[in-house]
GULUMKE-497847 format. One record per residue: residue in three letters; x, y, z of N, C-alpha, C in turn. Coordinates in steps of 0.1 Angstrom, whole numbers, plus 5000, padded with zeros to 4 digits. Each point is the difference from the previous one (the first is absolute). Layout:
// GULUMKE-497847
ALAXYZXYZXYZ/...
This chain:
// GULUMKE-497847
MET491447504956499150105003499950025015/MET500049895008500050015014501350075006/ARG501149974993501350065004499950154998/ILE499550054989499950144998499150075010/LEU498949935003499150065010500750015014/LEU500749905003500850005013501050115000/LEU500750024989501050104999499450145001/LEU498850024994499350135001499550025014/PHE499549895007499650015013501150045010/PHE501149934999501250045008500550134997/THR500050044988500550144996499150105007/PHE498749984999499050095006500250015015/VAL500249885006500150005015501350075004/SER501149984993501350065003499950154997/ALA499350044990499950154997499250075011/ASN498949935005499350065010500850015013/ALA500849915003500950005012501050124999/VAL500650014988500950114998499350145001/LEU498850004994499350135001499650035014/ALA499649905008499650035014501250065008/GLN501249944997501250055007500350154995/ALA499950024987500350134994499150105005/SER498749975001499050105004500350055014/GLY500649925009500350055013501150115001/ARG500949994990501150105001499950114989/ALA499149984990500050094989498950105000/THR499049995009498950095000500150095012/GLU499350114999500050105010498849995009/GLN498949954995498849995008499549865001/PRO499449975011499449865001499049984989/GLY500049894994499049964990500350064986/SER501050094999500250064986500749904991/GLY500749905005500649904992498949924993/GLN499049975007498949934993499350084989/ILE499950135003499450094989500950004988/ILE501350015002500950004989500049864992/ARG500049895008500049874994498649974992/SER499050085004498749984993499950094987/SER501050084998500050094988500249934987/PRO499450064989500249944987501550004996/ALA500850105003501450004996500749895007/TYR499849985013500749895007499649874994/ALA498749984997499549884995500749964986/GLU500150114992500749984987501449945002/VAL500750075009501449965002500149865007/LEU499149985009500049875007499749884990/LEU499150034991499749904990501249974992/ARG500850104995501249974993501049935008/LYS500150035013501049945009499649855001/THR498749975002499649865001500249924987/GLU499850064989500349944987501449964999/LEU500950105003501449984999500549895010/GLU499550005012500449905010499649864995/ALA498849994994499549874995500949954988/GLU500350104991500949974989501449955005/LEU500550075010501349975005500049865006/GLU499049975008500049865006499949904989/SER499350024989499949914989501349984993/LEU500750114998501350004993501149935008/LEU499950025013501049945009500049855000/VAL498949944996499849854999501049954990/ASP500250074989500949954989501350084998/HIS500150115006501250084997500750055013/THR501250044998500850065012499850155001/ASP500550055011499950155002500750084989/GLU500949944993500650084989499250004987/PHE498949944999499250004989499550144998/PRO500250064987499750144998498650055005/ARG499049924997498650045004499950005015/ILE500649915007500050005015500750135005/ARG501150034994500750135005499150124997/GLU499350004989499250114996498850015010/ALA499449895002498850005009500450045014/ARG501149965005500550045014500350155000/MET500550054989500350155000498750075000/GLU499049964992498750075000499349995013/LEU500149885007499449995013500750105010/GLU501350024999500750095008499450144999/PHE499850054987499450134998498550005005/ILE499349894998498650005004499950025015/ARG500849935008500050015014500350145005/ALA500950064993500450145004498850094997/GLU499349984989498850094997498849975010/MET499949875004498949975009500350065014/ASP501350005004500450075013499750154999/ARG500350054988499750154998498550035001/MET499249914994498550025001499649995015/LEU500549915007499649985014500450135009/ARG500950084995500450125007499050124997/VAL499149984991499150104996499050025012/LYS499750125004499150035011498649954996/ALA499249965010498749954997499150114994/ALA500350125003499250124994500250014985/ASP501249954995500350014986499849874993/ALA499349905006499849874994499250014987/GLN499150104998499350014988500950034988/LYS501250045002500950024989500549874994/LEU499849895007500549874996499149934990/SER499950054989499049964990500649884991/THR499149944992500549904990501050064991/ALA499850124996500950074990501450025007/LEU500050035013501350015007500749865000/GLY499249905003500649875000500649964987/ARG499450044989500549974987501350084997/LEU500050135005501250084998501249935008/ILE499749965012501049945008500649874993/LEU499149924995500449884993500850034987/ALA499650104993500850044988501350055004/LYS500150085011501350045004500949895004/ILE499449905007500849885004500649934988/VAL499249984989500549944988501250084994/HIS499950135000501150084995501250005010/GLN499849995013501149995009500749874998/ALA499349894998500749874998500850014987/LYS499450054989500750024988501350085001/LEU499950115008501150095002501149925008/ARG499749925009501049935008500749904990/GLN499249944992500649904990501050084990/LEU499650114996500850084991501350055007/ARG499950035012501250055008501049895001/ASP499549875000500949895001500849984987/GLN499450054989500749994987500750124995/PHE499550125004500650134995500350095011/SER500850104997500350115009498850095002/ASP500050085011498950095002499950114989/ASP501150024993500050104989499449954987/HIS499849874999499549954988498650054997/PRO499750044987498750064997498849915003/THR500249874999498949915004499750015015/VAL501050005008499950015014499350145004/ARG500550104993499450135003498650014997/ARG499649944988498650004996499149925010/GLN500549895005499349925009499950075014/ARG501050065004500050075013499050124999/ARG499950064988499050114998498649945001/MET499849884995498649945001499749985015/VAL500949955007499749985015499750135006/GLU500850114997499750135006498650054996/ILE499649984988498750054996498949935008/TYR500149875001499049935008500050045015/GLU501250025005500150045014499450145002/ALA500250094990499450135001498550005000/ALA499549914992498549985000499549955013/ILE500749905006499649955013500150105011/LYS501050085000500250115010498950104998/GLU499650034988498950104997498749955007/ILE499849874999498749955006500250005016/LEU501149955004500149985015500450135007/GLY500550104993500350135006501350015007/
């Protein structure tokens, strides 16, 4: 139990350090990074990121980097970080667009992106399953763009 709490604490501290660095380069106005990080959408994505990092740390105790779930978690974390950077580029004036619903759309898109990458490792881009999954990613991305403008 104590080990899990320590892992969560260190994950939280490291996430805050990364966010502090990112806010300096990713925002246009002073203080807008804090507004974005306080948004419901950002909180939804940060929660998922923290859960994945904790799961990853736990898995690494017993498994190597080649373990399938470890590879999947790292891939999902890659997509999450990209989306967090994207949110940090939102202008402070548009921060009200970063709703819980947007956060959920982003997380759903990430799940579909991860699945698409896995399918592309198995099949060609012409394969019907890959095309369907790519279309799912496009649908979620269109919804996100509709909200963000």
